[in-house]
C-alpha positions in Angstrom: -100.1 -129.8 -94.3 -97.0 -132.5 -94.1 -95.9 -133.1 -90.2 -93.1 -134.8 -88.7 -92.0 -136.2 -85.1 -89.2 -134.3 -83.9 -86.7 -136.8 -82.2 -85.9 -134.7 -79.3 -89.1 -133.8 -78.0 -91.4 -136.5 -80.1 -94.1 -133.7 -80.9 -95.9 -134.0 -84.2 -94.6 -130.5 -86.2 -95.2 -129.2 -89.5 -92.2 -129.8 -92.0 -91.4 -126.8 -92.2 -90.6 -126.0 -88.9 -87.3 -128.1 -88.9 -85.1 -125.9 -90.8 -82.0 -127.4 -91.6 -81.8 -130.3 -88.9 -83.9 -132.9 -90.5 -84.6 -134.8 -86.9 -85.0 -131.7 -83.9 -87.5 -129.0 -84.5 -86.1 -125.6 -84.9 -87.2 -125.3 -80.7 -85.5 -128.4 -79.5 -82.1 -127.2 -82.4 -82.4 -123.6 -80.4 -82.5 -124.9 -77.2 -79.4 -127.4 -77.3 -77.4 -124.7 -79.2 -78.0 -122.3 -76.3 -77.3 -125.1 -73.7 -73.8 -125.8 -75.7 -73.0 -122.5 -76.1 -73.4 -121.8 -72.1 -71.3 -124.7 -71.3 -68.5 -124.1 -73.7 -68.9 -119.9 -73.3 -64.9 -119.1 -72.8 -63.9 -120.9 -76.2 -67.0 -119.6 -78.2 -65.9 -115.9 -77.2 -62.2 -116.4 -77.8 -63.0 -117.6 -81.4 -65.9 -114.9 -81.5 -62.9 -112.2 -80.6 -60.6 -113.9 -83.0 -62.9 -113.7 -85.7 -63.6 -110.3 -85.0 -60.2 -108.8 -85.0 -59.5 -110.2 -88.0 -62.6 -109.0 -90.0 -62.3 -105.3 -88.4 -58.9 -104.5 -89.2 -58.6 -103.0 -92.5 -55.3 -103.5 -94.8 -54.5 -100.0 -94.2 -54.7 -100.0 -90.8 -52.7 -103.1 -90.6 -50.2 -101.6 -92.7 -49.5 -98.4 -90.3 -49.4 -100.1 -87.6 -46.7 -102.6 -89.0 -45.1 -99.6 -90.3 -45.0 -97.9 -86.9 -43.9 -100.4 -85.2 -41.1 -101.5 -87.6 -39.8 -97.8 -87.0 -40.0 -97.9 -83.3 -38.3 -101.2 -83.4 -35.6 -100.0 -85.5 -34.8 -97.1 -82.9 -34.6 -99.0 -79.9 -38.3 -100.0 -79.0 -38.3 -98.5 -75.6 -38.1 -94.8 -74.4 -34.7 -93.1 -74.6 -35.7 -91.2 -71.2 -37.5 -93.4 -68.9 -37.3 -96.9 -70.7 -40.9 -97.4 -70.7 -41.7 -100.2 -73.5 -45.5 -100.3 -73.9 -45.5 -100.0 -77.8 -49.1 -97.8 -77.1 -47.2 -95.2 -75.4 -44.3 -94.4 -77.5 -43.5 -91.9 -80.5 -40.6 -90.6 -82.5 -38.6 -87.7 -81.4 -36.7 -85.2 -83.1 -33.3 -84.6 -81.2 -32.9 -81.1 -80.9 -36.4 -80.3 -81.7 -37.5 -79.3 -85.2 -40.7 -81.6 -85.2 -43.4 -79.1 -86.0 -41.5 -77.7 -88.8 -40.4 -81.2 -90.3 -44.0 -82.3 -90.5 -45.0 -79.0 -92.0 -42.1 -80.0 -94.9 -43.8 -83.4 -95.0 -47.7 -82.5 -95.5 -50.0 -85.4 -95.4 -47.1 -88.1 -95.5 -46.7 -90.2 -91.9 -43.2 -89.8 -90.5 -42.8 -93.2 -90.2 -43.0 -93.7 -93.9 -40.4 -91.0 -94.4 -38.2 -92.4 -91.7 -38.6 -96.0 -93.2 -38.0 -94.7 -96.9 -35.1 -92.8 -95.7 -33.5 -96.1 -94.5 -33.7 -94.6 -90.6 -31.8 -91.5 -90.3 -30.0 -90.5 -87.8 -31.2 -87.4 -85.5 -34.7 -89.3 -84.2 -35.2 -91.7 -81.0 -37.9 -93.4 -79.2 -39.7 -91.5 -76.6 -42.8 -92.3 -74.6 -45.7 -89.2 -75.2 -45.0 -88.1 -71.3 -41.0 -87.3 -71.8 -41.6 -86.1 -75.3 -44.5 -83.7 -74.2 -42.4 -82.5 -71.1 -39.4 -81.7 -73.7 -41.7 -80.1 -75.9 -43.4 -78.0 -73.0 -40.6 -77.5 -70.6 -37.5 -78.4 -72.3 -36.9 -81.5 -69.9 -37.9 -84.6 -68.9 -38.8 -85.3 -65.6 -37.4 -89.2 -66.1 -34.1 -87.7 -67.7 -31.1 -88.6 -65.7 -29.8 -84.8 -65.8 -33.1 -83.5 -64.2 -32.8 -86.1 -61.3 
């Protein structure tokens, strides 16, 4: 069996224990990699998060998110009632009601796709989930100026 000396730990080790690094054995290479990762943990984690975000967002999910953001931006980008601006909390409201019937007519088609394809028709606005739910359940929103 052919051996070779590791330049880091100075041990005579079989050649197949060197892997892709021709100078350091696998043990030394692993220890050096762990040490480097510990010293650079913040940048390693940042790169991993960016890589993960790119890999795990399929094109269809990106399309739906971008479509939703475009429609919400067109209709004002904030809740018409309370002014909430976090995109995660915003949705489209049918002014004057009728959303359930409209969704039934659309079937599986997205309300966002429908609005964009029809050049953003009037009769819709952006509300946050809280204001939209309150309007649907109680007929008013606690954030509405007429209520206060």
